[in-house]
C-alpha positions in Angstrom: -3.3 12.2 4.5 0.1 12.2 2.1 -0.2 10.0 -1.0 3.7 8.1 -1.0 4.9 8.7 -4.8 6.3 5.7 -5.7 6.8 5.8 -9.5 7.9 9.5 -8.5 11.1 7.8 -6.0 12.0 5.4 -8.8 12.3 7.8 -11.3 14.3 9.5 -8.3 16.6 7.1 -8.6 16.8 6.5 -12.1 14.9 2.5 -11.9 11.4 1.2 -12.8 10.2 -1.4 -10.7 10.4 -4.3 -12.4 7.3 -6.8 -13.0 5.8 -9.1 -10.6 8.0 -7.6 -8.2 6.0 -5.4 -5.5 7.2 -1.9 -4.4 8.7 -3.7 -1.2 11.1 -5.8 -3.3 13.2 -3.0 -4.5 15.3 0.2 -3.2 11.6 2.2 -2.7 11.1 -0.2 0.4 13.7 0.7 2.7 12.3 4.5 1.3 8.5 3.3 2.6 9.8 2.6 6.1 11.8 5.5 6.5 9.1 7.6 5.2 6.7 5.8 8.0 9.6 6.5 11.0 9.3 10.2 9.9 5.2 10.9 9.5 3.9 8.5 11.7 4.8 9.8 14.7 4.0 13.5 13.4 0.0 11.9 13.0 0.0 12.1 9.3 -1.5 9.0 7.9 0.5 8.0 4.8 -1.8 6.2 1.8 0.2 3.6 -0.3 1.8 4.1 -3.7 -0.4 2.8 -6.7 0.3 -0.2 -8.7 0.8 0.1 -12.8 1.5 -3.0 -13.6 -2.7 -3.6 -14.4 -2.4 -7.1 -15.6 -0.7 -8.6 -12.5 -3.7 -9.1 -10.2 -1.2 -11.4 -7.5 1.3 -9.4 -6.8 -1.2 -6.6 -6.3 -2.9 -8.4 -3.8 0.1 -8.8 -2.3 1.3 -5.5 -2.3 -1.3 -4.6 -0.4 -0.4 -7.2 2.0 2.5 -5.6 2.5 1.2 -1.9 2.7 -0.9 -3.1 5.3 1.6 -5.0 7.2 3.9 -1.2 7.2 0.7 0.9 8.1 -0.6 2.2 5.4 -4.3 3.5 5.4 -5.2 3.4 1.4 -4.0 2.2 -2.4 -4.6 4.6 -5.3 -6.5 3.0 -8.4 -5.5 3.8 -10.9 -7.8 1.3 -13.1 -11.1 0.0 -12.6 -10.0 -3.4 -12.3 -7.9 -3.1 -9.4 -10.5 -1.5 -7.1 -11.8 -5.0 -6.2 -8.5 -6.1 -4.6 -8.2 -2.8 -2.9 -11.3 -3.0 -1.7 -11.4 -6.8 -0.1 -7.8 -6.4 1.4 -8.7 -2.9 3.4 -12.2 -4.4 4.2 -13.0 -5.3 7.7 -13.4 -8.8 8.4 -15.8 -10.2 10.5 -14.3 -11.0 13.3 -12.9 -7.7 13.9 -16.2 -6.5 13.2 -17.8 -8.3 15.9 -14.8 -7.9 18.7 -15.7 -3.8 18.0 -19.2 -3.9 18.9 -19.4 -6.4 21.6 -19.4 -5.0 24.8 -16.8 -5.2 27.4 
């Protein structure tokens, strides 16, 4: 698994993530898409960048949805208050679980 360093990428571009914006609403969104097209065909799993705005759970949840839509399979929490949002987004929902265990 490779973790995308969103803050490192921002720094290399000389930018910071604006508050209440997901990384996908910045130039890094395009970089994440490019990283996926390079590494996924080579069977590398990619983990999403951290979300550093600890007091903005709404944007964190929005970003996690976009992480999942891009096929990223994990997100690093940098504060314990982020763990419930991340765990709930990555949890398997009941319908998917029941379909997976049902006989064919």
